[in-house]
C-alpha positions, 0 to 999 in steps of 0.5 A: 461304160458303153454309150449308145446314141439316141439314133441307135436307141431308136433303131434298137427299140424298132427292131425289137418292136418288129419282133413282137417278143417282149423277151428278146434283147439285143446281144452285142459281142466281140469274138475272134476273127476278121482281118484285124483280129476281132469282130463285132457281132449283134444278135437277138437273144431271149436268154440272159447269162449270169455274167451278162451286163445290161445296158438300157437303151430307151425301152430296149435292153442290150446284153454284153457278156463279161468277156466282150465287155472288156474289149467294149469298155468306152465304145460308142454305138451309132446308127446312121441312115443316109444315101449310102445306106443304113448301118450300126457303127462302133467307135471303140477307143481301145481299137489300135487298128481297124479294118475297111469294113468297120466290123473288124478291129485289133487291140 
């Protein structure tokens, strides 16, 4: 299970509303690369594959492909905004090491 905090749900809904395309969903994925081995990624997508999992985030839908889902099991998606800026972050209990940038990890 992937948890989406209320602040992340709100920001995802805002991003999708700004696009003015009701078919768009947020796709969250894991891909090889980065200094620690894997990178997290986000993109807007209007296509859904048969192996995608859907996560409801308020009125928005987040898609996660089956391969990425295994690396994101138990993760929490957060959105923070402060004087230093705004960003999404992922707390992943499966990650054994992470990079200083926060978008790269290894298992």
